[in-house]
N, C-alpha and C positions, 0 to 999 in steps of 0.2 A: 132488666137488669139481673144476671146472672148470679145465681145464690152460690156461696163457697160451701165448701164441706165443713167446716170448722168455723165459731163465730170470730173471727181475727178482728181485732180492735173493736168490732162493733158488740161488746159484752152482751148486750140482747136482756139486760138487767136494770129497773129501775127502782130506788125507793121510796113508797107512800107513806105519808105520815098525815095522821087525823089530830090535830092539837087540841082538840073539844074532849077526845075521849085515851089522850095521852097513848095510840096505837100505831105501831109501824110495820107493815109487812113489804116483804120483796115480791115484784110481779116482774113478768115477762113483757118484754117490749117485743110486739108484735112483726114478724118479719116484712107484712106487705106496708107497715108505716114506713119501713127502711126507706120509702118510693117520695118520701120527704126528708131525706139525707141525714138530719140533724138540726141541730141549733136553732135558729128561726124557724127552719120550716116544721121541724117536729113539735115547737112552742105552739106556731101557728094551729097546727094540728089538733093537738091534745086541749086547745083553748076552745077551738072549733067545737069541737064533740063533747066536752064537757062545762064550760062556764055559760051559764043562762044571760040571756041580753038584759033580763032583768035585775042581774045581778048587781049590789052596791058592792061599788071597788074596796071600800073599807069595812065592809061586813065580812062573817066567819064564813061565808059562802062563795068569796072571789079563791082563787089557786095561785099558787106559784110555782111555774115551772123553769127547773135548774135542768138544761140540757147543754151536753158538751157535742163536739160532733165527731165525725170517723177518722179524724188525723187527732183529734187531741190526746196528749199522753203520748205521741210520737215525736221524732227527733225531726219531723218535718218543721221548716223556719213558719214564721207566723200562726201556727195551730194551739198556742196556750192560749184558748178561751174557753167563754163560758157564756150562755145566753141565758136570761131571767125573760121568761114571758108571764103575764099577769094583766088583769085589767087595770087600767091606769086612773088614779084618783085624779089626776090632773085632769085629763081629755075625757076620760068615763070611756072609752073605747080602749079598741087592742093594744098594747103596749109589749114591746120586747126590747131589751137592753143587753148590752155586751161588756163584759170585761175581760182584761187580761190578766196574766199571772199564773201564779202555780195553781189557784184552787182548779182550776176544771181538771188540769192534769192528775192532779192528785185524787180527786171526784175516781176517776178512771182506774187510778192504782189503787184504789180501794174495792174497785170492783163495779160499777154501776155506769149507765150513761148518763142517768138523772136524777134528780129530785123532784117529789110531786108533793107540796104542802098544803093541806086541808085544814077547814077548821077553825079554832081561836083555842088559845091557851087561858085558863083561868087567873093566872100569875105568870110574870115574867120567865121565861125559859129560853135556852138553846141547844141546840141539835148537836149532838157529838157523833160522827161516824168514824171509826177504828177499825177498818175492813170489812169483817163480816158483823161487828158488833154496832147497832144501832140503839142510842139512849136518848131520850129529852130530860134534859139537867135542870136544875132550879139557876135562874139568874136574876134573880131580885139584887141580888150583891151589883153586878153589873149594870144594873136599869140606872141612867143618867149619866153613863162612863161617856166619855169621848171616843171616837173610832179607833184613837193609836191605845188610847188606856183598857176597852176592853179587849182587844187583840193583845195585848200584852198580858192582863190577868188571865184571860184565857190559856194563854201559851205557858204561865206561869203553873197554873193552876193543874193542867193535866199533863203536860211535860211530854209530848209525844213528837213533838215535829208538826204540829196541825197547821194547816191553812185556815184561814177564818174569813167569812164573808160578813160581816156586820151592820148593822145603821148606829147611826148616833142620837143625841139629844133631837133632830128635826125628825127622825122617824118616829120616836116614840112620843113626840106631838104632831104627828100625823100634818106636817107641812105636805102639801099637796105636789112637790116635787123633789123630795126627800130621796137621796140617793143611797144605794148599799156599797160600802167602801171593803176593798180587800188588798190588803198590806199596800196602800198607797193606790191601788188600781179602781176607777169608780165605774158600777153600773150606772151612769147619771141622770138619762132624761126618765121625764112619763111620772116618776113618784113609787118603784116598786119596793123604797126605802120605808114609805108612809106604810103599805100593805103589809111590810115585816112587822112595823110598831102594831098595825090595827091587828095583829096576829098574838101577840105579846113575844115574839121572836126575837131576840136582841141579837141571834150571830146564829151561823151554822160553822160548825168546825169539823174538817175531814183528814184523816190521814190513812195512806194505804203503803202496802208493802208488795202487792201483787207486782209480777212484769205481765207488760202484754206481748201478746203474741202477734206477729206480723206474719199476713201472708208469704211476702219476697221482701226480707230483711237487706238483703244484698242490694236488688233493684231501689228500694226507698234509699237506702246510705247514698247508691251512686248519685240519685237524682235529685236529693239533698245537698248534697257538695257540689252539684251543678247551679242552685237556687242561690246558694253563698256565694258563688261567684258572681253571678249575675247581680247580686244586689251591691256587690262591691265594685260593680263596673258603672252601676245604675246612677245618673248623676241628680235625679230627685231623690230617691233613697238615701245617697250620700247626704244632701241636703237635710236630711230629717236626721241623719245618724250625726250629724255635726250640730246642728242647733233645734234639735226638736221641730213642733210642728209651726213654731215660731218664724219660722223659716218665711212662711207665706206672706206675712203680717206685711212687708213693705212692698210686695208687689202685689196683694190686694188692694192696698191703699192706692198704689199709682194708676190702678185701670177703674179706680173710682168706685170701689163696691163695697168699702172698708163702712158698715153700719156706724153711724157716728151721731151722736147727741139723738139717741132714740130714734134712729132711722132717720134723721132730719137732711143728714148730708150721705156723702159717701166719699168723705175725701177728711181726714184727719192730719194735719201738720205734725203733732207729736209724735208720729208712727216709728219714722226714721231713729229719731232720738230714743225711743222705749227701745227698740230691737237694740241698740247698739250698748244700751246699759243692762239689758237684760245677761248679754253675752258675759259682762263684767262680773254677774252674780252666779254665773254657771261654775258648779262646781265637779260634777261628774256625770257622768252619763247609766243610766243600767238599762236591761232589757228583760224583755219576757222570757223564760224558758227557750231555748234551741233559733232566739234573733237573732240574726247578723245587723240588724237596723239599729237596734238600741236607741229609741227616739227617747224616751226617757231622760229627764234632764232633771238634777237635783239642782237646786240653788237655795243660796244665804239669804235670808230675811231677818230682819230684827222688831223687835217689839217691845218698848217697854224696857229696854236694855239687855231682854235676852234674846239669844241667837237662835235661830231654825232652821234645818233644812228642810226642803220642803221640796213634792214633785211639782214642776210645771214650772210657771203658767202654761198651758196650752194654748196654742193660736185664739181657740171659743173662749177662754177665759181674759186673755187678753181685750180683745172685743168687748165682751160683758160688761166689764169691771170697768176697761179704759175706754176705749174710742165712744162705745155706747151712754158711759157714764159721764164723757169729755172729763176724764182724771185723767192728767198726765203724768202724777207721782207713781213710779213704780212701785214703791214699797208699800203703798198701799193696797196696789191690785195683788201684790204678794202675799200679804194678809190676808184680804180678802180669799185667796185661793187659798191659804191655811185654815183658815177657820170653814171655810165651804167642806172643807177634807175632814176637819174634827168634828162638826155639827154632823156631816153626813147630809149635803147639800148639793145639786147640782149649780154648777157653777153660770151655765147661761140661763136659767132661767132665775137663778138669784140676780145675777147683777143685771137682766133686761126688766125684771121687776122694778128693782131700785132705778135705774133709766126711765121707768115708768111714772114712778113715783114722783121723781124729780121735775117732770114736765107738767105733770101734775099740779104741783107747787108751784111750779113756774105760771101758768095760768091763773092759778086761785081758785081750782078745786077739788083741794082737801079740808074737810072739817076740822077747824081748830083742835076739837079734840081729841082726833086722831095724831097731830103733829106735836103738840105737847111740847111746844117751844124748840124742836127740831129744826135745825134751817138748811131745807133739801135742797141747796144750790148745787150746781151743776161742777163735777169734780170733788166734792166736800171728801175729805177724809174722814171727818168724824160723824158725816151720813151716811157714809157707806159702812163704816165697819161697824156703827151704831145700828144700823138696819137690818145684816147680816146677822146678827147675835138676837135683835128681835124678832126677824125672821124663824132662826130655829127655835125661839120659845114662845114663839106665838104672842108677843107683848105689845101693846099700844097698837101702830101703825103696820108693824109686822103680822100681826094676825089677820088682817085684811091680803096685805100681801102675801100670805103663806097660802093662800087658794091660786095664785097665778094670774097675769094680767087680765084673762079673760073674766073670771069671775069677777075682781076687783075694779074691773072697767063700767060692770053693770052695778055694781053697789054706785059706784061714783056716778055714773051717769054723764050726762051735758055732753057729751060728743066723745067722751074719752075712747070710747068704742076704738074709735077710726086710728087712734096710736096706740092702742094696747096691741104689740108686735107679737102676736102668735098666729099660729093657723090650727083649728080644732083645740084652741087651750093650751097646745106647746109652743112655748116663746121658739124664732126664729134663730137659727143658727146665723154665723157670721157673716152673708154675702148678702148685699145690697138685689135683689133681683133685676131692679128699674135696670143694672149694668150689665146682667146675665139672665136673657129672659128665660132658657129653658131651666134654671135654678128656682124661677119663680112658679113654672110650672110643677118641677117635682116638689117646693112646699107644698103646694096647693093640692097635691094627691097624694102623699106620702101618708100611707096608712097609719103612722103613729102622731100625723100633727106635724107643725112646721120643721121639721128636720133635714141636714143638708146630706145625714148619712144615709138614713131610711128610704128617700125617697129616690136617691139615684145621684150620686156626686155630680152634678152636672157641670158645675165648674171646673173640675178636669179637662172636659173638650172645651168651654168656650171661653177659659182663661188661657192654660197651658196647652190645647189643642188647635183644632184647626175650625170647629165650628164658630160663625158668627153669633158673637155674642147678641148684639142686638137684635138679629134677625127674628122674627116670631113664627116664621115657618118652618115648616118639617123638623117643629123641636120635639112631637109625639113619639117619632120614634125613635130621636136621640135618648128623650129620656125612659122609655119603656128598655131600649138595650141595655141601657147601663143600670137601671132599678134591676134586671134579671140578673144582671153579673152580681150587683150587687147582694142580690139575694142568695145566687148561689154560693159565694163567700163565705156569706151569715150562717149559710146553714151548714157548708161544710165544716165553720168553725175555723177559717184562713183571715187572719187581718187585712183590710184592706189594702194597705201598705203594698202590700204585694201581689195586686194586681196590675201592676205595671209591668213586671216581670212574670208571670204565671197566666196562660192563660188555658181555657178548658180544656184543649188537648193534655195539659203538661197536668191538669189538677185533675184530670179521671187518671192518669196514670197512678198519681201519687194516692188515689183514695184505693185503685184495685191492689197496689204493693201493699197497703197496709191492710186492708180488710176482706181482701179475697172477693168483691163486688165489681163486676167489671163493668165501668159506665162509659160510653162516649160522650162524645161534646154534645150530639143532638139531646142524647139522655139527659145532660146534666140541662141543657135548654128549656128542656120539657118540664123539668123539676122547678126551674124556675117560674117558667109560665104556669106549672100548679100551683106555687105557691102565692105568687101575687093575686091569683084569682080567689083561693081560700083569706088570705087576709083582705081583701075588698069583701066578700060576702059576709065574713063577721061585721064589718062596720055595716054594711046595708043592712044588716040584721039589728045591727044598734040604730038603725034610723040615717045612717049619713046618705047624702045624696050629694047632687050637683053644687047645691047651695052651700055646702060646706066647703066644696072643693075650691075654696077663694083666697083672698091675702087680704090683707088690713088694708083700709082704703088709702090709706097714707102710700102706699105703693101704687095703686091703682090711678089716684090722679093728682097726687102733687109730684110735681117732677124734681130730679138732683139737682139741687141751686148752683153744683158747682164741680170742680174735679173732671176727669176723664169721662164722666157718665152723664154730663150735664145735659137737662134737658128729657131726661127719658123716664116714661112709666111703664106698665106692663099691660098690655092687652090680652088678659089672659080668657076671655070667652074664645077665641078661634083653637088656640092651644089646646082647649079642653076637650073641644070637637075633635079635634086631630088626635089625641092621646087614646080618650075613649075608642074612637073607630078602630083603631090601631091595637088596641087591648079585647077589642071582641064586645064591647059595652054597650049598654043603650045609652041616648042623650041624656042620660039622667046620671050615668056611671054606676047602672048596674050590671053585672056579668050577664050575659045572656046563656045560664047554665040553668041545667036542670041538675038533681043532687046526682044524676047519672054521671057527671063529669063536665069536663073543658071542650069549650066548642071549637076552637081554633088549635090546629098544628096538635092536633093528637089522634092517634087511631084509634081502633075500637077497643084492642086491650087495654089501653091507657083509660078510656073510660069506664072500661068494668072493676079496672085497679082502683080508680079515684071514688065511684059509688062504693066499694066493699069498703075503702078506708076510711071517709068522712060517716058511713052510720054507725 
């Protein structure tokens, strides 16, 4: 990595705030840390260095890292992103979660690459950043507000065109999968919202007036125009532009991997009807800054005679509240989506937790004192809507479900763990791996738990590409390659959708034009290798090993009963052996690493850099 003469786009400035003593200070981002690029990579590095393995996720000792990327704040398509890293209260291991919108760019315009939050305030507060002025302000009047209410209140009170990232009542009540919401954009997975709530931090608001200096603005502009042109010519991106992520619902159902009735099946007869009705509800589309895809959709929903415009639902929400709960009423799915956004809840974990409760109810496993007259029948609007509210407030059965399916199944017992659909505590994304075997390996080994994104979106190759989805051989290399690709995009803070038209060569050009740091494709791959190993090292330190790299028993033992994936299960163990070997890890999934660096595919200088950086 060649150093520039000036810190173009890499501002090399961080804000560190200690809420326990109400002190903030600015610190320099060391140049050697830029070998982790930004976003997900920088978050993993700081987490490794600063968060102890014994740290309780909901204690003052846990930290929140908000990091931008080298392209954040530039006109480059898909770069309006921000990454939160922390220790997850849901999984109790490493977590990163990403959201789009204007918060990340605004933080760069204020003059910072990131924020580090430590400690716990003795009363509700919010953090306000206006260029060089950083203040901790009283938030007692905001506590208890929904996410849209607190955002509106802060904007009205401060009147500075702020961009706000906040929590709702779910975060305040320490729901373990509470999300952070920023102007309809969600950092949804793993419970970063609960960490904010535990710190009595209601929101972070930021405004900046600084211009970013680009190393070569003309070249970046030219490259940006080329990416916009390619996006408009790419059929997949145009589907996202027209329909949003909901466009894949009929396809995933057709190939028999749409998780239905809590993963009892992979086919949902209502899928095509739901998709058609969804289009009738679409009012308009919107995008993150400088994005030509505009996958965001505003859709109309009604509740008790009142109309609302909501963002979504995304494909994952259609799965979690729709097929997974056997709810074919789109109005119910839309209302559940709206409530999750307002309360600040991850729609995947919320919907899958409710589906788990419905199956427990069907099997007679729930104590009567937990149910209190609520009929948890499959697809019930009353049950779904009431449970969303009860989870957010930790009332009744909602208090049990607010801890996630892993912890809830341990309380319920009686083999309910077999159909608690999570990996390492994180509820699964919307793809049944019995019909996409590589996705099963990705779920099992993902460093934040059962995630379709973090582990590598293997469905892209198995369903939309050339890989044989029923073949379990040679999936280790596929998963590693796609995960490294995802890691690099998450660290550069470029939206994953653009990976269809942006390769590492193009990405390295963009980073060079923006920052003056000149990376080639091999160096970007090395960065991905570095981060995949550090993320694994973090979780090995937390006690994660091969025994945790597994799937729910239902996916390993129960065959798919119908549809295009009928008769399939997942044989995970051979795929784990393959993946570990390709990653340079031992049979237990531990990297063959010393503190000096990475064993595979790195030279002496890379190892020295790793050693200096991790110390």
